[in-house]
N, C-alpha and C positions, 0 to 999 in steps of 0.2 A: 589438291595439295595447297597448303597455305603459302602465301607469298611472305617471305621472311626478310623484309628489307630492314636495314639499319637506319634508324631515324633518331632525331634528337630526343624522342620519347623513350627509346629503349637502348640507347648507346651505353648507358650506365651499367648494363649487364656485362659488357665486354671488358670494362676498364679494370676491375679488381684483379683479374688474372694477369693482365699485362703489367700492372703496377707492382704486384707482389713479386713477380720475377725480376723486375727492374730493381726493387728494393733489396732483394737477395744479392744481386750483383754489386750494388752500391755498398752494402754493408760489408761484403767480402773485400772489395777493393779498397775501402777507406777505413776499415776497422771500427765501424760504428754499429750501434744496435739496429735491429730491423725497425724498431719504432722511430728512431732518428732518421733512418733512410726513408721511411714512408713519409715522414713529416717534410723532409727536404723535397721529395718528389712532388707531393701534393701542393707545395707552395711554389713550384717552379713554373716558368713560362711554358715549358714542354707540356706539363699537365694541363694548363689552361688551354693550350692549343689542342691537346688530345681530346678533351671533353667537349670541344666544339665540333660537332658532326660535320660541318661544312669543310673543315680542313682535310678530312678523310685520313687523318693520321691513324685512325683505328685499323687501317689496312696493314700497318707496319707491325712487325713482330717486336717482342720485348728487347731483343738485342739492338735492333735499329733505333728504337725509341730511347734506349739507354745511351747510345752513342750521341743521339741528338741532345739529350738531357745534359751530357757532359760537355758538349760543345757550347751550349747556351749558358752554362754556369758562369 
C-alpha cells in the first residue's frame, strides 16, 4: 500500500474543495457572488495559513476554516 502523506508538494490537491465550500457559505451570508467570495478568501490571512502545510490547518473542515476566516477579517 502506498504511503499517502500530505506534504507541501501535494497539499494543493486538498484546498479547492475546502475553499469552494467556504466561498458558498460566505456568498450566502454576505450576499456576494461566488467569484467575489473566492477572491476574498484567496486574499485572506486564513488562506495563506491554510496553504502552509506546517500549520496543519488542512486538518480542519470548511466550517471551522470559515469561522477562522471570519474572525481574522
